[in-house]
C-alpha positions in Angstrom: 50.8 -89.3 -56.7 47.9 -89.0 -54.4 46.7 -85.5 -53.3 46.4 -85.2 -49.5 44.1 -82.9 -47.6 46.8 -80.4 -47.0 47.7 -80.3 -50.7 44.0 -79.8 -51.6 43.7 -77.0 -49.0 46.9 -75.3 -50.2 45.6 -75.5 -53.8 42.3 -74.0 -52.8 44.0 -71.2 -50.8 46.3 -70.5 -53.8 43.4 -70.0 -56.1 41.8 -67.7 -53.5 45.0 -65.6 -53.3 45.1 -65.2 -57.1 41.4 -64.2 -57.4 41.2 -60.5 -56.4 37.6 -59.5 -55.9 36.7 -56.1 -57.2 34.0 -54.0 -55.6 31.1 -53.0 -57.8 30.6 -49.5 -58.9 27.4 -49.1 -56.9 29.3 -50.1 -53.7 32.1 -47.6 -54.4 29.5 -44.9 -55.1 27.8 -45.6 -51.7 31.1 -45.5 -49.9 32.0 -42.1 -51.6 28.6 -40.6 -50.5 29.0 -41.8 -46.9 32.6 -40.4 -46.8 31.5 -37.1 -48.1 28.7 -36.9 -45.5 31.2 -37.7 -42.7 33.7 -35.1 -43.9 30.9 -32.5 -44.1 29.8 -33.3 -40.5 33.3 -33.1 -39.0 34.6 -30.2 -41.2 32.4 -27.6 -39.6 34.4 -25.2 -37.5 33.7 -25.4 -33.7 31.6 -22.7 -32.2 33.7 -19.8 -30.8 34.0 -20.1 -27.0 34.1 -17.3 -24.6 37.6 -16.3 -23.4 36.5 -17.1 -19.8 36.0 -20.8 -20.8 39.4 -20.8 -22.5 41.0 -19.5 -19.4 39.0 -22.0 -17.3 40.2 -24.9 -19.5 43.8 -23.6 -19.5 43.8 -23.6 -15.6 42.9 -27.3 -15.6 39.1 -27.3 -15.5 36.8 -28.0 -12.6 39.4 -29.8 -10.3 41.9 -27.0 -10.5 39.2 -24.3 -10.1 37.8 -26.0 -7.0 41.3 -26.1 -5.5 41.9 -22.5 -6.4 38.6 -21.5 -4.9 39.3 -23.4 -1.7 42.7 -21.8 -1.3 41.1 -18.3 -1.9 38.4 -18.9 0.7 41.0 -20.1 3.2 43.2 -17.1 2.5 40.2 -14.7 3.1 39.2 -16.6 6.2 42.8 -16.5 7.6 43.2 -12.8 6.7 39.8 -11.7 8.1 39.8 -13.6 11.4 41.3 -12.3 14.7 44.9 -13.4 15.1 44.5 -13.8 18.8 44.5 -17.6 18.5 47.9 -17.5 16.8 49.3 -15.1 19.3 48.1 -17.1 22.3 49.6 -20.3 20.8 53.0 -18.6 20.3 53.0 -17.2 23.8 51.8 -20.5 25.2 54.8 -22.2 23.6 57.1 -19.5 25.0 55.8 -20.1 28.5 56.3 -23.9 28.1 59.8 -23.7 26.8 60.9 -20.6 28.7 61.7 -18.6 25.5 60.9 -15.0 25.0 58.6 -14.6 22.0 59.8 -11.1 21.4 63.4 -12.3 20.9 64.4 -11.9 17.2 65.7 -15.5 17.0 62.6 -17.0 18.6 61.7 -20.2 16.9 64.9 -20.3 14.8 67.3 -21.5 17.5 67.2 -25.1 16.3 68.7 -23.9 13.0 71.6 -22.1 14.6 73.9 -25.1 15.3 76.4 -23.6 17.7 76.6 -20.2 16.1 76.4 -18.4 19.4 
């Protein structure tokens, strides 16, 4: 029987499967030295960080801190400014709608569906 190309290839691959190459002792020694160097490099404990940085990281880092700062600045600004603008707006609405701004139910009448 004549051997085809596929049979020759299968025979060659079969021999390759049976032959298990073994690494030399020098190669294994170099791999061991490299592994020990990598372990030593990564095994060092991280430097202790200040508790402020831990808190900063726990809050979410820079994006969360920026949002928190913006909200704080807005709160201080709203709290420190004169509320005249808010009062004039509420009285202006009262004058347009004909409601009395001193009424206890002012602004909540749309939620009282026929409760009168």
